[in-house]
C-alpha positions as CSV (number, residue, x, y, z in Angstrom):
1,M,76.0,92.5,97.8
2,A,79.7,91.4,98.2
3,V,80.4,90.7,94.6
4,S,78.5,91.6,91.5
5,P,79.2,89.8,88.2
6,E,79.4,93.1,86.4
7,S,82.4,94.2,88.5
8,F,84.6,91.6,86.8
9,Q,86.3,93.0,83.8
10,P,87.2,90.6,80.9
11,R,90.6,88.9,81.1
12,K,93.3,91.1,79.7
13,R,95.6,88.5,78.5
14,R,93.2,86.9,75.9
15,P,94.4,87.7,72.4
16,S,92.2,90.2,70.5
17,A,90.8,89.4,67.1
18,D,93.5,91.5,65.5
19,C,96.2,89.2,66.8
20,F,95.1,86.4,64.4
21,V,96.2,86.6,60.7
22,A,95.6,84.2,57.8
23,P,98.6,82.3,56.6
24,N,100.0,83.1,53.2
25,L,99.7,79.6,51.7
26,S,98.8,78.1,48.4
27,D,95.2,76.9,48.0
28,R,96.0,73.3,48.7
29,N,98.1,74.1,51.8
30,L,95.5,76.5,53.1
31,L,92.8,73.8,52.9
32,K,95.2,71.4,54.6
33,S,95.6,73.9,57.4
34,L,91.9,74.4,57.7
35,L,91.3,70.7,57.9
36,L,94.0,70.2,60.5
37,L,92.6,73.1,62.6
38,S,89.0,72.0,62.4
39,S,90.1,68.4,63.3
40,E,92.1,69.7,66.3
41,I,89.0,71.6,67.6
42,S,86.9,68.5,67.0
43,T,89.1,66.5,69.3
44,L,88.6,68.9,72.2
45,Q,86.2,68.0,75.0
46,P,83.3,70.3,75.9
47,L,83.2,71.7,79.4
48,L,81.3,69.5,81.8
49,F,79.0,72.1,83.4
50,I,79.7,75.8,82.7
51,L,79.2,76.8,79.0
52,K,78.6,73.1,78.2
53,R,76.2,73.8,75.3
54,N,78.3,76.7,74.0
55,T,81.5,74.6,73.8
56,Y,79.7,71.5,72.5
57,S,78.2,73.6,69.7
58,I,81.5,75.0,68.6
59,I,83.1,71.5,68.6
60,R,80.2,70.0,66.6
61,K,80.4,72.7,64.0
62,S,84.1,72.1,63.6
63,K,83.5,68.4,63.0
64,L,81.0,69.3,60.2
65,L,83.4,71.8,58.7
66,S,86.2,69.2,58.5
67,I,83.9,67.2,56.2
68,L,83.6,70.3,53.9
69,F,87.4,70.7,53.8
70,E,88.0,67.0,53.1
71,E,85.6,67.2,50.2
72,L,87.3,70.3,48.8
73,L,90.7,68.7,49.1
74,G,89.5,65.6,47.3
75,R,87.9,67.6,44.4
76,D,90.7,70.0,43.9
77,F,93.3,67.3,42.8
78,K,93.4,64.3,40.6
79,C,95.8,61.5,40.4
80,S,98.0,61.0,37.2
81,D,98.3,57.6,35.5
82,D,102.0,58.3,35.2
83,P,103.6,57.3,38.6
84,T,106.5,59.6,37.9
85,T,104.2,62.6,37.7
86,S,103.1,64.3,40.9
87,Q,99.5,65.3,41.6
88,Q,98.4,68.2,39.5
89,P,95.6,70.7,40.3
90,I,92.6,70.7,37.9
91,T,91.7,74.3,38.6
92,G,92.3,77.0,41.2
93,F,89.7,78.3,43.6
94,P,87.8,81.5,42.8
95,P,89.3,84.5,44.6
96,S,86.2,85.0,46.6
97,A,86.5,81.4,47.9
98,V,90.1,81.9,48.8
99,L,89.2,85.1,50.8
100,C,86.5,83.1,52.6
101,F,89.0,80.4,53.5
102,D,91.5,83.0,54.8
103,E,88.8,84.4,57.1
104,L,87.6,80.9,58.1
105,Y,91.1,80.2,59.2
106,I,91.1,83.2,61.5
107,V,87.7,82.4,63.0
108,L,88.7,78.8,63.7
109,Q,91.9,80.0,65.3
110,R,89.9,82.2,67.6
111,M,87.5,79.4,68.4
112,K,90.3,77.1,69.3
113,T,91.9,79.8,71.5
114,L,88.6,80.5,73.2
115,L,88.0,76.8,74.0
116,E,91.5,76.4,75.4
117,D,91.0,79.6,77.4
118,C,87.8,78.4,78.9
119,R,89.3,75.1,79.8
120,N,92.5,76.5,81.4
121,C,91.1,79.4,83.3
122,S,89.5,79.5,86.8
123,K,86.1,77.9,87.0
124,M,84.9,80.6,89.5
125,W,86.1,83.2,87.1
126,L,84.4,81.5,84.2
127,L,81.1,81.4,86.2
128,M,81.3,85.1,87.1
129,Q,82.0,85.9,83.5
130,I,79.4,83.7,82.0
131,D,77.6,86.5,80.1
132,V,80.9,87.8,78.6
133,F,82.0,84.3,77.4
134,S,78.6,83.5,76.0
135,N,78.7,86.7,74.0
136,I,82.1,85.8,72.6
137,F,80.9,82.4,71.5
138,H,77.9,84.0,69.9
139,E,80.0,86.5,68.0
140,L,82.2,83.8,66.6
141,T,79.3,81.7,65.5
142,L,77.7,84.7,63.8
143,E,81.0,85.4,61.9
144,L,81.1,81.7,60.9
145,S,77.5,82.0,59.6
146,T,78.4,85.1,57.6
147,L,81.4,83.5,56.0
148,L,79.6,80.3,55.1
149,D,76.7,82.3,53.7
150,I,79.0,84.2,51.2
151,L,81.1,81.2,50.3
152,P,80.6,80.6,46.6
153,S,79.5,76.9,47.0
154,K,78.1,76.6,43.4
155,K,81.4,77.6,41.9
156,L,83.1,75.1,44.1
157,K,80.8,72.4,42.7
158,L,80.1,70.7,46.0
159,N,78.1,67.5,45.9
160,D,74.5,67.6,47.3
161,D,75.3,66.1,50.7
162,V,78.1,68.6,51.4
163,Q,75.9,71.4,50.1
164,E,73.1,70.5,52.5
165,L,75.7,70.2,55.3
166,L,76.9,73.7,54.5
167,I,73.3,75.0,54.7
168,L,72.8,73.2,58.0
169,I,75.9,74.7,59.6
170,T,74.9,78.2,58.4
171,K,71.5,77.9,59.9
172,Q,72.9,76.6,63.2
173,S,75.2,79.5,63.4
174,S,72.7,82.3,62.9
175,D,71.0,82.5,66.3
176,K,70.2,86.1,67.1
177,L,70.8,85.9,70.8
178,A,73.7,84.6,72.9
179,Y,72.8,81.5,74.9
180,V,73.3,81.3,78.6
181,D,72.3,78.1,80.3
182,P,69.8,78.7,83.1
183,K,71.7,76.3,85.3
184,D,74.8,78.4,84.9
185,R,72.9,81.5,85.9
186,D,71.4,79.8,88.9
187,L,74.8,78.5,90.1
188,R,76.3,82.0,89.7
189,S,73.5,83.4,91.8
190,Q,74.2,80.8,94.5
191,V,77.9,81.7,94.6
192,V,77.1,85.5,94.8
193,E,74.6,84.9,97.5
194,M,77.1,82.8,99.5
195,L,79.7,85.6,99.2
196,D,77.2,88.1,100.4
197,R,76.4,85.9,103.5
198,I,80.1,85.6,104.2
199,E,80.4,89.4,104.1
200,R,77.6,89.6,106.7
201,E,79.6,87.1,108.9
202,I,77.2,84.2,108.3
203,V,79.0,80.9,108.1
204,P,78.0,79.1,104.8
205,D,75.9,76.0,104.9
206,Q,78.2,73.1,104.3
207,C,75.7,71.1,102.3
208,K,75.1,74.0,99.9
209,L,78.8,74.6,99.7
210,A,79.5,71.0,98.8
211,E,76.8,71.1,96.1
212,I,78.3,74.2,94.5
213,F,81.8,72.8,94.4
214,D,80.7,69.5,93.1
215,K,79.0,71.2,90.2
216,L,82.2,73.1,89.5
217,T,84.1,69.8,89.6
218,L,86.2,71.1,92.5
219,R,86.0,67.9,94.4
220,D,89.3,67.6,96.3
221,C,92.2,69.6,97.8
222,T,94.2,69.4,94.6
223,S,91.6,70.8,92.3
224,C,90.8,73.6,94.8
225,R,94.5,74.5,95.1
226,D,94.7,74.7,91.3
227,E,91.7,76.9,91.3
228,I,93.3,79.3,93.8
229,E,96.4,79.5,91.7
230,L,94.3,80.3,88.6
231,L,92.4,83.0,90.5
232,E,95.7,84.5,91.6
233,E,96.8,84.6,88.0
234,E,93.5,86.4,87.1
235,I,94.5,89.2,89.5
236,Q,97.5,89.9,87.4
237,S,95.3,90.2,84.3
238,Q,93.2,92.9,85.8
239,T,93.8,96.7,85.9
240,D,90.7,97.6,87.9
241,E,91.3,97.6,91.6
242,K,87.7,96.7,92.4
243,A,87.8,93.7,90.2
244,K,91.1,92.6,91.8
245,S,89.5,93.0,95.3
246,D,86.5,90.9,94.2
247,I,88.8,88.1,92.8
248,I,90.5,88.1,96.2
249,A,87.1,87.5,97.7
250,L,86.7,84.4,95.5
251,I,90.2,83.2,96.5
252,G,89.2,83.5,100.2
253,F,85.9,81.7,99.4
254,V,87.6,78.8,97.6
255,R,90.3,78.5,100.4
256,Y,87.6,78.3,103.0
257,A,85.7,75.7,101.1
258,K,88.8,73.6,100.5
259,C,89.5,73.5,104.2
260,V,85.9,72.8,105.3
261,L,85.0,70.3,102.6
262,Y,88.3,68.5,102.1
263,G,90.5,69.3,105.1
264,G,94.1,70.6,105.1
265,S,96.5,69.5,102.4
266,T,100.3,68.9,102.3
267,P,102.6,70.7,99.9
268,R,103.1,69.5,96.4
269,T,106.5,68.1,95.7
270,N,106.5,69.1,92.0
271,S,105.3,72.7,92.3
272,R,106.8,75.2,89.8
273,R,108.4,77.2,92.6
274,R,110.1,74.2,94.1
275,R,111.5,73.2,90.7
276,A,112.7,76.7,90.0
277,A,114.4,76.9,93.4
278,A,116.0,73.5,93.0
279,A,117.3,74.4,89.5
280,A,118.8,77.7,90.7
281,A,120.4,75.9,93.6
282,D,122.3,73.6,91.3
283,V,124.2,76.3,89.5
284,N,126.5,79.1,90.5
285,V,124.3,82.2,90.5
286,P,126.3,85.4,89.7
287,A,126.6,87.6,92.7
288,D,125.0,90.6,91.1
289,F,121.9,88.5,90.4
290,R,121.4,87.6,94.1
291,C,119.5,89.7,96.5
292,P,121.7,91.1,99.3
293,I,118.9,90.2,101.9
294,S,117.9,86.7,101.0
295,L,121.0,85.9,99.0
296,D,118.7,84.1,96.5
297,L,118.3,84.7,92.8
298,M,116.3,87.9,92.3
299,R,113.1,87.5,90.3
300,D,111.9,91.2,90.5
301,P,114.9,93.5,91.2
302,V,114.0,97.0,92.5
303,V,116.1,100.0,93.5
304,V,115.7,101.8,96.8
305,S,116.6,105.5,97.4
306,T,120.2,104.7,98.2
307,G,120.7,103.2,94.8
308,Q,121.0,99.6,96.1
309,T,119.1,96.8,94.4
310,Y,117.1,94.1,96.1
311,D,114.5,91.6,95.2
312,R,111.0,93.2,95.6
313,S,109.7,90.5,98.0
314,S,112.7,90.7,100.3
315,I,112.8,94.5,100.6
316,T,109.0,94.6,101.0
317,L,109.3,92.2,103.9
318,W,112.2,94.3,105.3
319,F,109.9,97.4,105.2
320,E,107.0,95.5,106.7
321,S,109.2,94.5,109.6
322,G,109.6,98.1,110.6
323,H,112.9,99.0,109.0
324,T,113.5,102.4,107.5
325,T,117.2,101.9,106.5
326,C,119.0,100.4,103.5
327,P,120.0,96.8,104.6
328,K,123.3,96.9,102.8
329,T,124.6,100.4,103.6
330,G,122.7,101.1,106.8
331,Q,121.7,104.6,105.6
332,T,118.3,105.9,106.5
333,L,116.1,105.9,103.4
334,T,114.6,109.2,102.2
335,H,111.6,107.3,101.0
336,T,110.4,103.7,100.5
337,N,109.4,103.9,96.9
338,L,110.7,101.0,94.8
339,I,111.9,101.6,91.3
340,P,111.9,98.5,89.0
341,N,115.4,97.6,87.7
342,S,114.2,96.5,84.3
343,A,117.7,96.2,82.8
344,L,118.9,93.8,85.5
345,K,115.6,91.9,85.4
346,N,116.1,91.3,81.6
347,L,119.7,90.1,82.2
348,I,118.6,87.7,84.9
349,A,115.8,86.4,82.7
350,M,118.3,85.8,79.8
351,W,120.7,84.1,82.2
352,C,117.9,81.8,83.5
353,R,117.0,80.8,79.9
354,E,120.6,80.0,79.2
355,Q,120.8,77.9,82.4
356,K,117.4,76.3,81.7
357,I,116.1,77.7,85.0
358,P,112.4,78.6,85.1
359,F,112.2,82.4,85.5
360,E,109.1,83.6,87.3
361,S,108.9,87.2,88.3
362,T,107.5,87.7,91.8
363,E,105.2,90.2,90.2
364,L,103.3,87.2,88.9
365,S,103.3,85.4,92.1
366,V,102.3,88.3,94.3
367,K,98.9,87.4,95.7
368,S,96.8,90.0,97.5
369,N,99.6,92.2,98.8
370,G,99.1,95.8,97.8
371,V,95.4,95.3,96.8
372,V,92.6,96.6,99.0
373,T,91.0,93.5,100.5
374,N,87.3,93.7,100.7
375,K,85.2,92.7,103.7
376,T,84.1,89.4,102.1
377,A,87.8,88.3,101.7
378,L,88.6,89.3,105.3
379,E,85.6,87.4,106.7
380,A,86.4,84.4,104.6
381,T,89.9,84.4,106.0
382,R,88.7,84.7,109.6
383,M,86.3,81.8,109.0
384,T,89.1,79.7,107.5
385,V,91.5,80.5,110.3
386,S,88.8,79.8,113.0
387,F,88.0,76.4,111.4
388,L,91.7,75.4,111.1
389,V,92.6,76.4,114.6
390,N,89.6,74.7,116.2
391,K,90.4,71.5,114.2
392,L,94.0,71.7,115.2
393,K,93.1,72.0,118.9
394,A,91.0,68.8,118.6
395,S,93.4,66.9,116.4
396,Q,95.1,63.8,117.9
397,V,96.5,62.4,114.7
398,V,99.9,63.7,113.5
399,E,99.1,63.5,109.8
400,S,95.9,65.4,110.3
401,A,97.7,68.1,112.4
402,N,100.4,68.3,109.7
403,R,97.8,69.1,107.0
404,L,96.1,71.7,109.2
405,V,99.4,73.4,110.1
406,H,100.4,73.4,106.4
407,E,97.2,75.3,105.6
408,L,98.0,77.9,108.3
409,R,101.5,78.1,106.9
410,V,100.3,78.8,103.4
411,L,97.7,81.3,104.7
412,A,100.2,83.1,106.8
413,K,102.3,83.7,103.6
414,T,99.5,85.4,101.6
415,D,98.9,88.8,103.2
416,S,99.0,90.9,106.4
417,D,95.3,90.4,107.1
418,S,95.8,86.6,107.2
419,R,98.8,87.0,109.5
420,A,96.8,89.1,111.9
421,C,93.8,86.7,111.8
422,I,96.0,83.7,112.6
423,A,97.8,85.4,115.5
424,E,94.5,86.8,116.9
425,A,93.0,83.3,116.8
426,A,95.7,82.1,119.3
427,A,97.5,79.9,116.9
428,L,100.9,80.6,118.3
429,P,100.5,78.6,121.6
430,L,99.4,75.6,119.5
431,M,102.7,75.8,117.5
432,V,104.8,75.4,120.7
433,K,104.3,71.7,121.1
434,L,104.5,71.1,117.4
435,L,108.0,72.7,117.2
436,G,109.2,69.7,119.3
437,S,107.5,67.2,117.2
438,E,109.5,64.1,116.0
439,H,107.5,64.3,112.7
440,P,109.9,66.2,110.4
441,S,107.3,67.7,108.1
442,L,105.1,68.9,111.0
443,Q,108.1,70.6,112.6
444,V,109.0,72.3,109.4
445,N,105.4,73.5,108.9
446,A,105.2,74.8,112.4
447,V,108.4,76.8,112.4
448,T,107.6,78.1,108.9
449,T,104.2,79.2,110.0
450,I,105.9,81.2,112.8
451,L,108.3,82.6,110.3
452,N,105.5,83.8,108.0
453,L,103.6,85.3,111.0
454,S,106.7,87.2,112.1
455,I,106.6,89.3,108.9
456,L,103.8,91.4,110.5
457,E,105.3,93.9,113.0
458,A,102.6,93.3,115.6
459,N,103.2,89.6,115.5
460,K,106.9,90.0,116.4
461,T,105.8,91.0,119.9
462,R,103.4,88.1,120.2
463,I,106.1,85.7,119.2
464,M,108.6,87.1,121.6
465,E,106.1,87.3,124.5
466,T,104.1,84.1,124.1
467,D,105.4,81.4,126.4
468,G,107.6,78.8,124.8
469,V,107.5,80.1,121.2
470,L,110.9,81.8,121.1
471,N,112.6,78.9,123.0
472,G,110.9,76.5,120.6
473,V,112.3,78.3,117.6
474,I,115.7,78.4,119.2
475,E,115.6,74.7,119.9
476,V,114.7,74.0,116.3
477,L,117.6,76.1,115.2
478,R,120.0,74.1,117.4
479,S,118.6,70.5,116.9
480,G,115.8,70.6,114.3
481,A,114.9,67.4,112.5
482,T,115.9,68.7,109.1
483,W,118.1,71.4,107.6
484,E,114.9,73.1,106.2
485,A,113.5,73.4,109.7
486,K,116.8,74.8,111.0
487,G,117.1,77.3,108.1
488,N,113.5,78.6,108.6
489,A,114.3,78.9,112.3
490,A,117.3,81.1,111.4
491,A,115.1,83.1,109.1
492,T,112.7,83.6,112.0
493,I,115.5,84.9,114.1
494,F,116.4,87.3,111.3
495,S,112.9,88.6,111.0
496,L,112.5,89.1,114.8
497,S,115.9,90.9,115.0
498,G,114.4,93.6,112.8
499,V,113.2,95.2,116.1
500,P,116.3,96.8,117.8
501,A,115.2,95.7,121.3
502,Y,114.7,92.2,120.1
503,K,118.0,92.2,118.3
504,K,119.8,92.9,121.5
505,R,117.8,90.3,123.4
506,L,118.4,87.6,120.8
507,A,122.1,88.4,120.5
508,R,122.5,87.9,124.3
509,K,121.3,84.3,124.0
510,T,124.3,82.0,123.6
511,R,122.0,79.3,122.1
512,V,121.0,81.6,119.3
513,V,124.6,82.6,118.4
514,N,125.9,79.1,118.6
515,G,123.0,77.7,116.6
516,L,123.5,80.3,113.8
517,M,127.2,79.6,113.8
518,D,126.8,75.8,113.5
519,L,124.2,76.2,110.7
520,A,126.5,78.6,108.8
521,R,129.3,76.1,109.1
522,E,127.6,72.8,108.4
523,G,124.3,73.4,106.7
524,P,123.5,73.1,103.0
525,M,123.7,76.2,100.9
526,N,120.2,77.5,101.4
527,S,120.3,77.0,105.2
528,K,123.8,78.5,105.4
529,R,122.5,81.7,103.7
530,D,119.5,81.8,106.1
531,A,122.0,81.7,109.0
532,L,124.4,84.2,107.4
533,V,121.6,86.8,106.9
534,A,120.6,86.5,110.5
535,I,124.2,86.8,111.7
536,L,124.7,89.9,109.5
537,N,121.5,91.5,111.0
538,L,122.6,90.8,114.5
539,A,126.1,92.2,113.8
540,G,124.5,95.6,113.0
541,D,124.2,96.1,116.8
542,R,127.5,97.1,118.4
543,E,126.7,95.3,121.7
544,A,125.8,92.1,119.8
545,V,129.1,92.0,118.0
546,G,130.9,91.1,121.2
547,K,128.7,88.1,121.7
548,L,129.2,87.1,118.1
549,I,133.0,87.3,118.5
550,E,132.8,85.2,121.6
551,G,130.7,82.7,119.6
552,G,133.4,82.4,117.0
553,V,132.0,84.5,114.2
554,V,135.5,85.3,112.8
555,E,136.5,81.7,112.8
556,M,133.2,80.8,111.1
557,V,133.9,83.4,108.4
558,A,137.3,81.9,107.8
559,E,135.8,78.5,107.3
560,I,133.2,79.6,104.7
561,M,135.2,82.3,102.9
562,D,136.4,79.9,100.2
563,G,132.8,78.8,99.3
564,L,130.8,82.0,100.1
565,P,133.4,84.8,99.8
566,E,130.9,87.6,99.3
567,E,128.7,86.7,102.3
568,A,131.7,86.0,104.5
569,V,133.5,89.2,103.7
570,T,130.3,91.3,104.2
571,I,129.8,89.9,107.7
572,L,133.5,90.4,108.5
573,E,133.3,94.0,107.4
574,V,130.5,94.8,109.8
575,V,132.1,92.8,112.7
576,V,135.4,94.6,112.3
577,K,133.8,98.0,111.9
578,K,131.8,97.6,115.1
579,G,133.9,95.2,117.1
580,G,136.9,97.3,118.0
581,F,140.4,96.0,118.5
582,V,139.2,92.6,119.7
583,A,137.6,91.9,116.4
584,V,140.6,93.2,114.5
585,A,142.9,90.9,116.4
586,A,140.7,87.9,115.8
587,A,140.6,88.7,112.1
588,Y,144.4,89.1,111.8
589,P,144.9,85.6,110.3
590,L,142.4,86.5,107.5
591,I,144.4,89.3,105.9
592,K,145.8,87.0,103.2
593,K,142.4,85.5,102.5
594,L,141.0,89.1,102.2
595,A,143.8,89.9,99.8
596,I,142.7,86.9,97.6
597,V,139.1,88.1,97.7
598,L,140.4,91.6,96.8
599,R,142.1,90.1,93.7
600,D,139.5,87.5,92.6
601,G,136.2,88.3,94.2
602,T,133.0,89.9,92.7
603,D,132.6,93.7,92.7
604,R,130.6,93.6,96.0
605,A,133.1,91.2,97.6
606,R,136.1,93.3,96.7
607,E,134.3,96.4,98.0
608,S,133.7,94.8,101.4
609,A,137.2,93.3,101.5
610,A,138.7,96.7,100.8
611,A,136.6,98.4,103.5
612,T,137.5,95.6,106.0
613,L,141.2,95.9,105.3
614,V,141.0,99.7,105.7
615,N,139.3,99.3,109.1
616,M,141.8,96.6,110.2
617,C,144.8,98.8,109.3
618,R,143.2,101.8,111.1
619,K,142.6,99.9,114.3
620,G,145.5,97.4,114.1
621,G,148.3,99.7,113.3
622,S,151.6,99.0,111.5
623,E,151.6,95.3,112.3
624,M,148.4,94.9,110.3
625,V,149.8,97.0,107.4
626,A,153.0,95.0,107.4
627,E,151.1,91.8,107.0
628,L,149.1,93.2,104.1
629,A,152.2,94.7,102.4
630,A,153.8,91.2,102.5
631,V,151.1,89.9,100.2
632,Q,152.7,89.6,96.7
633,G,151.3,91.9,94.1
634,I,148.9,93.6,96.5
635,E,149.6,97.1,95.1
636,R,148.8,96.0,91.6
637,V,145.4,94.5,92.8
638,I,144.6,97.8,94.6
639,W,145.5,99.8,91.5
640,E,143.1,97.6,89.4
641,I,140.3,98.2,91.9
642,M,141.0,102.0,91.8
643,G,140.5,101.8,88.0
644,M,137.7,99.4,87.6
645,G,135.9,98.9,91.0
646,T,132.7,100.3,92.2
647,G,132.6,103.9,93.5
648,R,133.0,102.8,97.1
649,A,135.6,100.2,96.3
650,R,137.7,102.8,94.5
651,R,137.6,105.2,97.5
652,K,138.5,102.4,99.9
653,A,141.3,101.2,97.6
654,A,142.7,104.7,97.4
655,T,142.8,104.9,101.2
656,L,144.4,101.4,101.4
657,L,147.1,102.4,98.9
658,R,147.8,105.6,100.9
659,V,148.2,103.5,104.0
660,L,150.7,101.2,102.3
661,R,152.8,104.0,100.9
662,R,152.9,105.8,104.3
663,W,154.0,102.6,106.0
664,A,156.6,102.0,103.3
665,A,157.9,105.6,103.9
666,G,158.2,104.8,107.6
667,L,155.3,106.9,108.8
668,D,154.3,104.3,111.4
669,A,153.0,106.8,113.8
670,E,150.5,108.2,111.3
671,V,149.4,104.7,110.4
672,A,148.8,103.7,114.0
673,S,146.9,106.8,114.8
674,G,144.7,106.5,111.6
675,A,146.0,109.8,110.3
676,Y,144.6,109.4,106.8
677,S,141.2,109.7,105.2
678,D,139.0,108.1,102.6
679,V,139.9,110.6,99.8
680,N,141.3,110.2,96.3
681,T,145.1,110.5,96.4
682,N,147.6,111.7,93.8
683,T,149.2,108.4,92.8
684,S,151.2,109.7,89.9
685,R,154.5,109.2,91.8
686,I,153.8,105.7,92.8
687,V,155.6,103.0,90.7
688,L,153.8,99.8,89.9
689,P,155.6,96.7,91.3
690,G,157.3,94.6,88.8
């Protein structure tokens, strides 16, 4: 059997009974709280199918209890004939009654939480956990029965009607066994059987599938998509790997049913991730909070072996693309273990709260990555991909094709198995004609699907070798219908350039270089960053730098340096380092701009600016040094970096200061020959400029 109900552990995020405490209130306020709480539960609606009787029973008992609390409130106080006198209590409640009220408050709180939990969690999860939830309902009703049984009703002097009502609730709450509806058990058996058939590569009967999803009230694309998101959240609540794997099987099952029963769907315009991304784009994100790879706000910062910090999702994709080096420093990593940077994560979360930006750790949005996928999930994915690809082949309507491609796009983002299945199903040739579509959304979905597929190393070769795919991506980069399409095409170029041979091949294409340059100059912020990341990756190859220089990379850097100084200077540093004298000569007019970054930039920008100036002075000789020395107050700026910059920035600043002092002393020959090193110097004899 693919999935057994017993394999699913209870949800970890549900509060335990110990989390609820009784409020420290006066008798009257405690009764008011009990009345309010019971009334709130009474207004809740029972579940429509799963646990219908259990939820209805709790709600009905709460309605009856509210009558008890209303009676007690009415008997506890009398009205004074004097209008200036406030209501005065006749008597206090017996201590035993107050204790019962305290415990009743806790039980009602737990009932309310349980009802809300059942309503807000995954329906598939609820079905698989039917016995667990039924037992919890039963335990709470037994506790309610016990409390009502020991409540000193005679001392409270309840009227006969309320007394009979109390006896009725007590009897209704004293069932010895938990109740599980036979219909719920039967439906669970049907789902388990269908999962078992999928594992054995038997395509589910569509009529039976529709019947199951109708009973679960999953009757359209939106409800199925919500169900998938809820199941993904359940994964984060589990600690048992087997249970996680089985939940992934349920995700695959729901995704397959969504496509088969309701067709593909288009993206939601109000999704949480889109709102968060839009909010972050509207503010100036501190440089230290942005990932050096994606240049986006980090949600889950982690540290690699070189000490550099990246967003977990970005560095994971970097590793999956076959890289074994640190993206920022270029050093070979001694290992690929990722250490969470909790301090930085807390700072980012605090900053997001201050800026009113939703902060979601990627840890909570990670789907099945890192979890052993079981055979049921894999077969469900294959069936889903096969269905979508076959439908796409036969589709003649643009809107229908757009929905199908969007489903492939989403699926390609989930995990490596999905990426492999989509590529193996020959989906890439179908994307070629869609890349040239005049329908903007279809073009975006097509190029983004290719981008997501390119994450898998084996798919890079498929993309590069499948006729028309690479040219189609390049064409979107050059003349895509939207900035989003162009940006995702640039991100695809970045992903493909992770393979050294493909990096050289891409850099030799003038259309690629020009397309990236144009996007970096003219695109909106997110698209600019996609282009800049791709350019930076191409610049890592010495042969590619020549092509970038010919394409105007230095001029492009000059144009964007005021708006994106850190990204611009980082690219310039790599180009100057690997581009030789030609690159240095081209960068000559930027010396003053680099000096401004050296003075006003972020720590990372100042570090790159210092390194760039060192290389320019080494390769450009005394003329370069003279231009730098002419910048007013440059030595003071360098001194500041030596005292307060990063470790690398301090070393580069010390070298730069030595170069300036040698030039001032007339040692031009040594400057031109690069006769100095990156070492700390004795600067005690140097006088600060006035």
